[in-house]
TORTOR-379052 format. One record per residue (C-alpha): residue in three letters; chain; x, y, z. Coordinates in Angstrom, 1 decimal, decimal comma. Layout:
! TORTOR-379052
+------+------+--------+--------+--------+
! code ! unit !      X !      Y !      Z !
+------+------+--------+--------+--------+
!  ala !    A !      X !      Y !      Z !
...
+------+------+--------+--------+--------+
//
This chain:
! TORTOR-379052
+------+------+--------+--------+--------+
! code ! unit !      X !      Y !      Z !
+------+------+--------+--------+--------+
!  met !    A ! -190,4 !  -47,0 ! -114,1 !
!  ser !    A ! -189,8 !  -44,7 ! -111,4 !
!  arg !    A ! -190,1 !  -41,1 ! -111,6 !
!  ala !    A ! -186,5 !  -40,5 ! -111,5 !
!  ala !    A ! -186,1 !  -42,4 ! -114,6 !
!  gln !    A ! -188,4 !  -40,0 ! -116,4 !
!  thr !    A ! -186,1 !  -37,0 ! -115,5 !
!  thr !    A ! -182,7 !  -37,8 ! -116,5 !
!  glu !    A ! -182,5 !  -35,4 ! -119,7 !
!  ala !    A ! -180,4 !  -33,1 ! -117,3 !
!  ser !    A ! -178,0 !  -35,7 ! -116,1 !
!  pro !    A ! -174,4 !  -35,0 ! -116,7 !
!  leu !    A ! -173,8 !  -38,5 ! -117,7 !
!  ile !    A ! -176,5 !  -38,4 ! -120,7 !
!  his !    A ! -175,0 !  -35,1 ! -122,1 !
!  his !    A ! -171,5 !  -36,7 ! -121,7 !
!  leu !    A ! -172,5 !  -39,8 ! -123,6 !
!  ala !    A ! -174,1 !  -37,7 ! -126,3 !
!  ser !    A ! -170,9 !  -36,4 ! -127,5 !
!  arg !    A ! -169,0 !  -39,3 ! -129,5 !
!  cys !    A ! -167,0 !  -37,5 ! -131,8 !
!  cys !    A ! -163,4 !  -37,9 ! -130,5 !
!  pro !    A ! -161,1 !  -40,1 ! -132,6 !
!  ser !    A ! -160,3 !  -43,5 ! -131,0 !
!  ser !    A ! -156,6 !  -42,4 ! -129,9 !
!  met !    A ! -158,0 !  -39,9 ! -127,6 !
!  leu !    A ! -160,3 !  -41,9 ! -125,7 !
!  asp !    A ! -159,9 !  -42,8 ! -122,1 !
!  leu !    A ! -159,7 !  -46,4 ! -120,9 !
!  phe !    A ! -163,4 !  -46,7 ! -120,1 !
!  asp !    A ! -164,8 !  -44,1 ! -122,4 !
!  pro !    A ! -167,9 !  -45,4 ! -123,8 !
!  arg !    A ! -167,5 !  -43,6 ! -127,1 !
!  ser !    A ! -165,2 !  -46,5 ! -127,7 !
!  leu !    A ! -168,1 !  -48,7 ! -128,5 !
!  asp !    A ! -170,9 !  -48,4 ! -131,1 !
!  ala !    A ! -173,6 !  -47,6 ! -129,0 !
!  pro !    A ! -177,2 !  -48,5 ! -129,9 !
!  pro !    A ! -180,3 !  -45,9 ! -130,1 !
!  glu !    A ! -181,4 !  -45,1 ! -126,5 !
!  thr !    A ! -183,8 !  -47,9 ! -125,1 !
!  ala !    A ! -185,6 !  -48,5 ! -121,7 !
!  pro !    A ! -182,9 !  -50,7 ! -120,6 !
!  asp !    A ! -180,3 !  -47,9 ! -121,6 !
!  leu !    A ! -182,2 !  -45,4 ! -119,6 !
!  leu !    A ! -182,5 !  -47,6 ! -116,6 !
!  phe !    A ! -178,7 !  -48,0 ! -116,6 !
!  lys !    A ! -178,3 !  -44,2 ! -116,9 !
!  thr !    A ! -180,8 !  -43,4 ! -114,2 !
!  ala !    A ! -179,3 !  -45,9 ! -111,8 !
!  phe !    A ! -175,9 !  -44,3 ! -112,1 !
!  ala !    A ! -177,5 !  -40,5 ! -111,9 !
!  asp !    A ! -179,2 !  -41,5 ! -108,8 !
!  trp !    A ! -176,3 !  -42,8 ! -107,2 !
!  leu !    A ! -174,3 !  -39,8 ! -108,1 !
!  val !    A ! -176,7 !  -37,4 ! -106,7 !
!  trp !    A ! -176,6 !  -39,5 ! -103,5 !
!  gln !    A ! -172,7 !  -39,4 ! -103,4 !
!  asp !    A ! -172,9 !  -35,6 ! -103,6 !
!  thr !    A ! -175,2 !  -35,4 ! -100,5 !
!  gln !    A ! -172,8 !  -37,5 !  -98,7 !
!  lys !    A ! -169,8 !  -35,5 ! -100,0 !
!  thr !    A ! -168,1 !  -38,8 ! -101,0 !
!  val !    A ! -167,0 !  -37,6 ! -104,6 !
!  arg !    A ! -165,2 !  -34,2 ! -104,0 !
!  arg !    A ! -163,4 !  -33,8 ! -107,3 !
!  ser !    A ! -165,0 !  -33,2 ! -110,7 !
!  thr !    A ! -162,3 !  -35,5 ! -112,4 !
!  ser !    A ! -163,4 !  -38,3 ! -110,4 !
!  arg !    A ! -167,2 !  -37,8 ! -111,3 !
!  gly !    A ! -165,8 !  -38,0 ! -115,2 !
!  ile !    A ! -164,0 !  -41,1 ! -114,6 !
!  tyr !    A ! -166,7 !  -42,6 ! -112,8 !
!  ser !    A ! -169,1 !  -41,4 ! -115,6 !
!  asn !    A ! -166,9 !  -43,0 ! -118,2 !
!  ile !    A ! -166,6 !  -46,2 ! -116,3 !
!  trp !    A ! -170,3 !  -46,8 ! -116,2 !
!  gly !    A ! -171,1 !  -45,4 ! -119,5 !
!  ala !    A ! -168,9 !  -48,1 ! -121,2 !
!  phe !    A ! -170,0 !  -50,7 ! -119,2 !
!  ser !    A ! -173,7 !  -49,7 ! -119,8 !
!  thr !    A ! -173,2 !  -49,5 ! -123,3 !
!  trp !    A ! -172,1 !  -52,8 ! -123,6 !
!  cys !    A ! -174,7 !  -54,3 ! -121,6 !
!  val !    A ! -177,3 !  -53,0 ! -123,6 !
!  arg !    A ! -175,6 !  -54,1 ! -126,7 !
!  gln !    A ! -175,7 !  -57,7 ! -125,4 !
!  gly !    A ! -179,5 !  -57,5 ! -124,3 !
!  leu !    A ! -178,7 !  -57,6 ! -120,4 !
!  glu !    A ! -180,9 !  -55,9 ! -117,8 !
!  leu !    A ! -179,5 !  -54,2 ! -114,7 !
!  gln !    A ! -181,1 !  -56,1 ! -112,0 !
!  gln !    A ! -180,2 !  -59,7 ! -113,7 !
!  leu !    A ! -176,5 !  -59,0 ! -114,3 !
!  his !    A ! -174,4 !  -62,2 ! -113,5 !
!  pro !    A ! -170,8 !  -62,5 ! -112,4 !
!  ser !    A ! -170,0 !  -64,1 ! -115,9 !
!  asp !    A ! -171,6 !  -60,9 ! -117,6 !
!  leu !    A ! -169,0 !  -59,2 ! -115,7 !
!  gln !    A ! -166,2 !  -61,4 ! -116,4 !
!  arg !    A ! -167,3 !  -61,4 ! -120,2 !
!  tyr !    A ! -167,1 !  -57,6 ! -120,3 !
!  ile !    A ! -163,7 !  -57,3 ! -119,0 !
!  glu !    A ! -162,5 !  -60,2 ! -121,3 !
!  his !    A ! -164,2 !  -58,0 ! -124,1 !
!  arg !    A ! -162,4 !  -54,7 ! -123,1 !
!  ala !    A ! -159,1 !  -56,4 ! -122,8 !
!  thr !    A ! -159,4 !  -57,7 ! -126,5 !
!  leu !    A ! -160,7 !  -54,0 ! -127,4 !
!  leu !    A ! -157,9 !  -52,0 ! -125,6 !
!  lys !    A ! -154,6 !  -51,1 ! -127,3 !
!  pro !    A ! -151,7 !  -48,9 ! -126,1 !
!  arg !    A ! -152,1 !  -45,6 ! -126,6 !
!  arg !    A ! -150,1 !  -43,9 ! -129,6 !
!  gly !    A ! -146,7 !  -43,0 ! -128,6 !
!  ser !    A ! -147,1 !  -44,6 ! -125,2 !
!  arg !    A ! -144,1 !  -46,6 ! -123,9 !
!  thr !    A ! -146,4 !  -49,3 ! -122,2 !
!  thr !    A ! -147,3 !  -52,5 ! -124,2 !
!  ser !    A ! -149,6 !  -54,0 ! -121,9 !
!  leu !    A ! -153,3 !  -54,8 ! -122,9 !
!  gly !    A ! -156,5 !  -54,7 ! -120,8 !
!  phe !    A ! -157,3 !  -54,2 ! -117,3 !
!  ser !    A ! -154,9 !  -53,9 ! -114,6 !
!  pro !    A ! -156,0 !  -55,6 ! -111,4 !
!  arg !    A ! -156,7 !  -52,0 ! -109,8 !
!  tyr !    A ! -159,2 !  -51,0 ! -112,9 !
!  ala !    A ! -160,8 !  -54,4 ! -112,5 !
!  trp !    A ! -161,2 !  -53,4 ! -108,6 !
!  arg !    A ! -162,4 !  -50,0 ! -109,3 !
!  leu !    A ! -164,7 !  -51,2 ! -112,2 !
!  leu !    A ! -166,4 !  -54,0 ! -110,0 !
!  thr !    A ! -166,6 !  -51,5 ! -106,9 !
!  leu !    A ! -168,6 !  -49,2 ! -108,8 !
!  ile !    A ! -170,8 !  -51,6 ! -110,2 !
!  asp !    A ! -171,7 !  -53,1 ! -106,8 !
!  asn !    A ! -172,1 !  -49,4 ! -105,2 !
!  val !    A ! -174,7 !  -48,7 ! -108,0 !
!  leu !    A ! -176,6 !  -51,8 ! -107,7 !
!  gln !    A ! -176,6 !  -51,5 ! -104,0 !
!  his !    A ! -178,1 !  -47,9 ! -104,2 !
!  his !    A ! -180,4 !  -48,9 ! -106,9 !
!  ala !    A ! -181,7 !  -51,8 ! -104,7 !
!  thr !    A ! -182,1 !  -49,9 ! -101,8 !
!  ala !    A ! -183,8 !  -47,0 ! -103,5 !
!  his !    A ! -186,5 !  -49,2 ! -105,3 !
!  glu !    A ! -186,8 !  -51,8 ! -102,4 !
!  leu !    A ! -185,1 !  -54,5 ! -104,5 !
!  thr !    A ! -183,0 !  -57,4 ! -103,7 !
!  his !    A ! -179,0 !  -56,3 ! -103,9 !
!  asn !    A ! -177,5 !  -57,9 ! -107,0 !
!  thr !    A ! -174,3 !  -59,1 ! -105,6 !
!  cys !    A ! -172,7 !  -60,2 ! -108,9 !
!  ala !    A ! -169,9 !  -57,9 ! -108,9 !
!  gln !    A ! -169,0 !  -58,7 ! -105,1 !
!  gln !    A ! -169,3 !  -62,5 ! -106,3 !
!  leu !    A ! -166,8 !  -61,8 ! -109,4 !
!  leu !    A ! -164,4 !  -60,2 ! -106,9 !
!  ser !    A ! -164,4 !  -62,7 ! -104,2 !
!  thr !    A ! -162,9 !  -65,3 ! -106,9 !
!  lys !    A ! -160,4 !  -63,0 ! -107,9 !
!  glu !    A ! -157,7 !  -62,4 ! -105,2 !
!  glu !    A ! -155,5 !  -60,1 ! -107,5 !
!  trp !    A ! -158,3 !  -57,8 ! -108,0 !
!  arg !    A ! -160,0 !  -58,0 ! -104,8 !
!  phe !    A ! -156,7 !  -56,7 ! -103,0 !
!  ala !    A ! -155,6 !  -54,5 ! -106,0 !
!  asn !    A ! -156,3 !  -51,3 ! -103,9 !
!  thr !    A ! -154,8 !  -52,5 ! -100,6 !
!  pro !    A ! -152,0 !  -50,2 !  -99,3 !
!  pro !    A ! -148,9 !  -52,6 ! -100,1 !
!  phe !    A ! -147,6 !  -52,6 !  -96,4 !
!  asp !    A ! -144,9 !  -55,3 !  -96,7 !
!  asn !    A ! -144,0 !  -54,9 ! -100,3 !
!  met !    A ! -140,8 !  -53,3 ! -101,3 !
!  pro !    A ! -141,4 !  -50,1 ! -103,2 !
!  ala !    A ! -139,7 !  -49,2 ! -106,4 !
!  tyr !    A ! -137,0 !  -46,4 ! -105,9 !
!  leu !    A ! -133,9 !  -45,0 ! -107,3 !
!  glu !    A ! -130,8 !  -46,0 ! -105,8 !
!  phe !    A ! -128,8 !  -43,3 ! -104,0 !
!  asp !    A ! -126,4 !  -42,6 ! -106,4 !
!  gln !    A ! -129,1 !  -42,5 ! -109,3 !
!  ser !    A ! -131,1 !  -40,0 ! -107,2 !
!  glu !    A ! -128,0 !  -37,6 ! -106,7 !
!  ala !    A ! -127,2 !  -37,8 ! -110,3 !
!  leu !    A ! -130,9 !  -36,9 ! -111,0 !
!  ile !    A ! -130,6 !  -33,9 ! -108,9 !
!  cys !    A ! -127,5 !  -33,0 ! -110,3 !
!  trp !    A ! -128,9 !  -33,1 ! -113,8 !
!  leu !    A ! -132,0 !  -31,1 ! -112,8 !
!  lys !    A ! -130,0 !  -28,5 ! -111,1 !
!  ala !    A ! -127,6 !  -28,5 ! -114,5 !
!  his !    A ! -130,6 !  -28,2 ! -116,8 !
!  met !    A ! -132,6 !  -25,6 ! -115,4 !
!  pro !    A ! -134,9 !  -24,2 ! -118,1 !
!  val !    A ! -134,2 !  -20,8 ! -119,2 !
!  cys !    A ! -137,2 !  -18,6 ! -119,7 !
!  pro !    A ! -138,8 !  -19,3 ! -123,0 !
!  ser !    A ! -139,7 !  -16,5 ! -125,4 !
!  ser !    A ! -143,2 !  -15,0 ! -125,6 !
!  thr !    A ! -144,0 !  -17,0 ! -128,7 !
!  asp !    A ! -144,0 !  -20,1 ! -126,1 !
!  thr !    A ! -146,9 !  -18,6 ! -124,3 !
!  pro !    A ! -149,8 !  -20,7 ! -124,1 !
!  gly !    A ! -152,2 !  -20,1 ! -126,8 !
!  ala !    A ! -149,8 !  -18,9 ! -129,2 !
!  asn !    A ! -149,2 !  -20,4 ! -132,8 !
!  ser !    A ! -145,9 !  -21,9 ! -131,8 !
!  asp !    A ! -145,7 !  -25,5 ! -131,0 !
!  pro !    A ! -145,4 !  -25,7 ! -126,9 !
!  his !    A ! -143,3 !  -28,7 ! -127,3 !
!  lys !    A ! -140,6 !  -27,1 ! -129,6 !
!  ala !    A ! -138,0 !  -24,5 ! -128,0 !
!  thr !    A ! -137,5 !  -21,4 ! -130,0 !
!  ser !    A ! -133,7 !  -21,9 ! -130,1 !
!  pro !    A ! -131,5 !  -24,8 ! -129,1 !
!  asp !    A ! -130,5 !  -23,0 ! -125,6 !
!  arg !    A ! -134,1 !  -22,6 ! -124,7 !
!  gln !    A ! -136,7 !  -24,9 ! -123,5 !
!  thr !    A ! -140,3 !  -24,5 ! -123,6 !
!  trp !    A ! -142,8 !  -23,9 ! -120,8 !
!  val !    A ! -143,8 !  -27,5 ! -121,1 !
!  gln !    A ! -140,2 !  -28,8 ! -120,4 !
!  ala !    A ! -140,1 !  -26,3 ! -117,6 !
!  arg !    A ! -143,2 !  -27,4 ! -116,1 !
!  thr !    A ! -142,2 !  -31,2 ! -116,3 !
!  arg !    A ! -138,9 !  -30,8 ! -114,8 !
!  thr !    A ! -139,9 !  -28,6 ! -112,0 !
!  ser !    A ! -142,7 !  -31,3 ! -111,0 !
!  val !    A ! -140,2 !  -34,1 ! -111,1 !
!  ala !    A ! -137,8 !  -31,9 ! -108,7 !
!  leu !    A ! -141,0 !  -31,6 ! -106,3 !
!  gln !    A ! -141,7 !  -35,3 ! -106,4 !
!  leu !    A ! -138,0 !  -36,2 ! -105,5 !
!  gly !    A ! -137,5 !  -33,2 ! -103,3 !
!  ser !    A ! -140,7 !  -33,1 ! -101,3 !
!  gly !    A ! -142,2 !  -36,5 ! -101,8 !
!  leu !    A ! -145,1 !  -35,7 ! -103,9 !
!  thr !    A ! -147,4 !  -38,3 ! -105,6 !
!  pro !    A ! -148,2 !  -37,9 ! -109,3 !
!  gly !    A ! -151,5 !  -36,9 ! -108,1 !
!  glu !    A ! -150,7 !  -34,6 ! -105,6 !
!  val !    A ! -148,3 !  -32,7 ! -108,4 !
!  arg !    A ! -151,2 !  -32,5 ! -110,8 !
!  asn !    A ! -153,4 !  -31,1 ! -107,8 !
!  leu !    A ! -151,0 !  -28,6 ! -106,6 !
!  gln !    A ! -152,4 !  -24,9 ! -107,1 !
!  phe !    A ! -150,4 !  -21,8 ! -107,5 !
!  glu !    A ! -151,4 !  -20,6 ! -104,0 !
!  asp !    A ! -150,1 !  -23,9 ! -102,4 !
!  val !    A ! -146,6 !  -22,6 ! -102,9 !
!  leu !    A ! -145,9 !  -20,8 !  -99,4 !
!  pro !    A ! -143,1 !  -18,3 !  -99,2 !
!  cys !    A ! -140,7 !  -17,6 !  -96,8 !
!  pro !    A ! -141,7 !  -14,5 !  -94,4 !
!  thr !    A ! -138,2 !  -12,9 !  -94,9 !
!  thr !    A ! -137,2 !  -13,6 !  -98,0 !
!  gly !    A ! -140,2 !  -14,3 ! -100,1 !
!  ala !    A ! -138,8 !  -17,3 ! -101,9 !
!  pro !    A ! -140,6 !  -20,6 ! -101,9 !
!  leu !    A ! -140,2 !  -22,3 !  -98,6 !
!  lys !    A ! -142,8 !  -25,1 !  -98,4 !
!  leu !    A ! -145,9 !  -26,6 !  -99,9 !
!  his !    A ! -149,4 !  -27,0 !  -98,9 !
!  val !    A ! -150,4 !  -30,3 ! -100,1 !
!  arg !    A ! -154,3 !  -30,9 ! -100,5 !
!  ala !    A ! -155,9 !  -34,2 !  -99,1 !
!  leu !    A ! -155,8 !  -36,5 ! -102,1 !
!  gly !    A ! -156,8 !  -40,3 ! -102,0 !
!  thr !    A ! -155,4 !  -41,9 !  -98,6 !
!  ser !    A ! -153,3 !  -38,8 !  -97,8 !
!  thr !    A ! -154,3 !  -36,0 !  -95,7 !
!  ala !    A ! -154,0 !  -32,5 !  -96,2 !
!  his !    A ! -150,4 !  -31,2 !  -94,8 !
!  gln !    A ! -147,4 !  -29,1 !  -95,5 !
!  val !    A ! -143,9 !  -30,3 !  -96,5 !
!  pro !    A ! -140,8 !  -28,4 !  -96,6 !
!  leu !    A ! -138,8 !  -27,9 ! -100,0 !
!  ala !    A ! -135,6 !  -29,6 ! -100,4 !
!  pro !    A ! -133,0 !  -26,6 ! -100,9 !
!  trp !    A ! -131,6 !  -27,9 ! -104,1 !
!  ser !    A ! -135,4 !  -27,6 ! -105,4 !
!  val !    A ! -136,1 !  -23,9 ! -104,5 !
!  pro !    A ! -134,1 !  -22,5 ! -107,3 !
!  leu !    A ! -135,9 !  -24,8 ! -109,7 !
!  leu !    A ! -139,4 !  -23,8 ! -108,6 !
!  gln !    A ! -138,7 !  -20,1 ! -108,3 !
!  asn !    A ! -137,4 !  -20,3 ! -111,7 !
!  trp !    A ! -140,7 !  -22,2 ! -112,8 !
!  leu !    A ! -142,6 !  -19,3 ! -111,2 !
!  asp !    A ! -140,8 !  -16,8 ! -113,3 !
!  ile !    A ! -141,4 !  -18,8 ! -116,4 !
!  arg !    A ! -145,2 !  -19,0 ! -115,5 !
!  gln !    A ! -145,0 !  -14,9 ! -115,2 !
!  ala !    A ! -143,0 !  -14,5 ! -118,4 !
!  cys !    A ! -145,6 !  -16,7 ! -120,4 !
!  arg !    A ! -148,6 !  -15,1 ! -118,8 !
!  ile !    A ! -149,8 !  -18,4 ! -117,4 !
!  ser !    A ! -152,7 !  -17,5 ! -115,1 !
!  ala !    A ! -153,9 !  -21,0 ! -114,5 !
!  ser !    A ! -154,8 !  -21,8 ! -110,9 !
!  phe !    A ! -153,0 !  -25,1 ! -111,1 !
!  leu !    A ! -149,3 !  -24,8 ! -110,4 !
!  phe !    A ! -148,4 !  -27,2 ! -113,2 !
!  pro !    A ! -151,4 !  -26,5 ! -115,8 !
!  gly !    A ! -152,1 !  -28,8 ! -118,5 !
!  ser !    A ! -150,7 !  -28,8 ! -122,2 !
!  arg !    A ! -153,0 !  -25,7 ! -123,1 !
!  gly !    A ! -151,7 !  -23,7 ! -119,9 !
!  thr !    A ! -155,1 !  -23,4 ! -118,2 !
!  thr !    A ! -156,6 !  -27,0 ! -117,9 !
!  ala !    A ! -155,5 !  -29,7 ! -115,3 !
!  trp !    A ! -152,5 !  -31,8 ! -116,2 !
!  ser !    A ! -154,1 !  -35,0 ! -117,1 !
!  lys !    A ! -152,9 !  -38,4 ! -115,5 !
!  val !    A ! -151,5 !  -39,9 ! -118,8 !
!  ser !    A ! -149,7 !  -36,8 ! -120,0 !
!  gln !    A ! -148,1 !  -36,2 ! -116,6 !
!  phe !    A ! -147,1 !  -40,0 ! -116,4 !
!  glu !    A ! -145,5 !  -40,0 ! -119,9 !
!  ala !    A ! -143,7 !  -36,6 ! -119,3 !
!  ala !    A ! -142,1 !  -37,5 ! -116,2 !
!  gln !    A ! -141,1 !  -40,9 ! -117,9 !
!  ala !    A ! -139,5 !  -38,9 ! -120,7 !
!  thr !    A ! -137,8 !  -36,8 ! -118,4 !
!  leu !    A ! -136,2 !  -39,5 ! -116,1 !
!  ile !    A ! -134,9 !  -41,3 ! -119,3 !
!  glu !    A ! -133,4 !  -38,0 ! -120,7 !
!  ala !    A ! -131,7 !  -37,6 ! -117,2 !
!  gly !    A ! -130,2 !  -41,1 ! -117,7 !
!  ile !    A ! -132,3 !  -43,3 ! -115,5 !
!  pro !    A ! -132,3 !  -46,6 ! -117,1 !
!  glu !    A ! -136,0 !  -47,2 ! -118,8 !
!  his !    A ! -136,4 !  -50,7 ! -117,4 !
!  thr !    A ! -136,2 !  -49,2 ! -113,7 !
!  leu !    A ! -139,5 !  -47,0 ! -114,3 !
!  arg !    A ! -142,2 !  -49,6 ! -114,3 !
!  gly !    A ! -143,6 !  -47,8 ! -111,4 !
!  gly !    A ! -143,8 !  -44,4 ! -112,9 !
!  ser !    A ! -142,9 !  -41,2 ! -111,2 !
!  phe !    A ! -144,1 !  -42,3 ! -108,0 !
!  met !    A ! -140,8 !  -44,0 ! -107,4 !
!  leu !    A ! -139,7 !  -40,7 ! -106,5 !
!  arg !    A ! -141,8 !  -40,3 ! -103,5 !
!  his !    A ! -140,4 !  -43,5 ! -102,4 !
!  thr !    A ! -136,9 !  -42,2 ! -103,0 !
!  phe !    A ! -137,4 !  -39,2 ! -100,9 !
!  ala !    A ! -138,9 !  -41,4 !  -97,9 !
!  leu !    A ! -135,9 !  -43,7 !  -98,2 !
!  arg !    A ! -133,5 !  -40,7 !  -98,0 !
!  gln !    A ! -135,2 !  -39,2 !  -95,0 !
!  val !    A ! -135,4 !  -42,5 !  -93,1 !
!  his !    A ! -131,8 !  -43,5 !  -93,7 !
!  ala !    A ! -130,9 !  -39,9 !  -92,7 !
!  gly !    A ! -132,4 !  -40,3 !  -89,2 !
!  ile !    A ! -135,5 !  -38,1 !  -89,8 !
!  asp !    A ! -138,1 !  -38,9 !  -87,2 !
!  ile !    A ! -140,7 !  -41,2 !  -88,4 !
!  gln !    A ! -143,4 !  -39,2 !  -87,1 !
!  arg !    A ! -142,4 !  -36,0 !  -89,1 !
!  leu !    A ! -141,7 !  -38,0 !  -91,9 !
!  ala !    A ! -145,3 !  -39,4 !  -91,9 !
!  ser !    A ! -146,4 !  -35,6 !  -91,5 !
!  trp !    A ! -144,4 !  -34,6 !  -94,5 !
!  leu !    A ! -146,0 !  -37,4 !  -96,7 !
!  gly !    A ! -149,5 !  -37,0 !  -95,3 !
!  ile !    A ! -149,8 !  -40,5 !  -93,8 !
!  val !    A ! -151,7 !  -41,2 !  -90,9 !
!  asp !    A ! -150,9 !  -45,1 !  -90,4 !
!  leu !    A ! -147,3 !  -45,5 !  -89,9 !
!  lys !    A ! -147,4 !  -49,2 !  -90,8 !
!  arg !    A ! -147,3 !  -47,7 !  -94,3 !
!  leu !    A ! -143,7 !  -46,7 !  -93,6 !
!  arg !    A ! -142,5 !  -50,1 !  -92,6 !
!  pro !    A ! -141,0 !  -51,1 !  -95,8 !
!  tyr !    A ! -138,7 !  -48,2 !  -95,9 !
!  gly !    A ! -136,8 !  -49,4 !  -92,9 !
!  gln !    A ! -136,1 !  -52,8 !  -94,6 !
!  ile !    A ! -134,1 !  -51,3 !  -97,4 !
!  ser !    A ! -130,4 !  -50,7 !  -96,9 !
!  tyr !    A ! -129,7 !  -47,4 !  -98,6 !
!  gly !    A ! -127,0 !  -44,9 !  -99,3 !
!  pro !    A ! -125,0 !  -42,2 !  -97,3 !
!  gln !    A ! -126,6 !  -40,9 !  -94,0 !
!  arg !    A ! -127,7 !  -37,6 !  -95,3 !
!  pro !    A ! -131,2 !  -36,0 !  -96,2 !
!  val !    A ! -132,2 !  -34,6 !  -99,6 !
+------+------+--------+--------+--------+
//
C-alpha cells in the first residue's frame, strides 16, 4: 500500500462518509449514505485514497474551483465505492459490466424526491456521463501515480452508449425549449403585477415563523420574493439557473447617477465566461424591491439569492422546484416546463435575436465564446420584433 494510503484520516471525503445520519428523503442522488456501508476495509481505503489523491492533484491544477463541485464529486465517488466494496470489487480490476451493474442498481434504488414533480427514475444520460468520466479520471490518475496500467473500463462502457457519451455535448443543432412570445409577455406582466410586498420582521431568516408562509394574505415571504426576482433575472438578463444561484450581492452593479441596479456581473461558470449583462428595464423595479426586502429582513448573505435559511447557497433542486412552481403559478402550462427554468434563458436569447440585436453583443451578454451555440435561435420564427 502506498504511503498516501496511510494518511487519509484527514481526507474531507472520509469525514463526509463518516456522517450517515440524514433521512433518506434528504439524500443527494449519489450520496453514499443511501447505501448500508460495510466496516472500513483495505479495498475501501484504497478507493478513498485514489479519490483523495486525485482531488489533491485537481487542486494543484486548479481544475475544481468550487466547493460545491468537490461535494458533488465526493458524493458520486462515495456512493460508487461503497457499492464496489459491498460487491467485493477491487479498484484496478473493475470491468465495464461492473459499472453497468452499478448504474442499473442505482436506477432501481432511486425514487423521486418527496414533493418533486418529476416521476423519472434512475440516471439521466448526463449523470451517467458524469459518473463514468469521474471514474475514468480517478483510475487514470491512480495508474499514473503508481505506475500501473490504466484501467479503461469507464471509457469502454461509454463507447458503447452513444446517448451517454454525448450527453454533455452542447446541442448546437437542437431546438431549445422556450416560451412563446405571448407567454413571455404574459409572464412579464404577471411578475410586475405580483411584485412582493416587503415581509414583516417575523419573516426574517432564523425567526420562529415558517419562511414559506406569509404573515398576512397581502404579503409574501422573502422566499417568494427571492424566487420571483430570480425568475425575472433569468428572463430579463438570460441567466442560467446556475448563474442565478451563483450571483453574489456585490454582483449587482448600480447606475452611477441614480444608484438603481443597472447591470449584473456574471461570474464564469461551466462553459460560460465571466461577463456583464444589462438588466431589462422591466426587471429593475423587481430587483430593487428584492434588495429592499433583503435589507428589511436583515439578510446578510453574500449570495444575492440565498438558500432557505437565508445564509446558505441556494441548492440546485430547491431552485429548480421553486422556479417551476412560480412559472405554473403565473399560468405557464406545466407540460411545457420539462427543461426547467433554463428555458427562460433561451426565451431571452430568442427575443433579442428576433429584435435584431447584434449576435456578437448577444454572445457577450450570455457569456458565450462559440457563436455556433447561437445558431439554433436563428432557425425559430418568433414574435414581434422588439427586445425584452
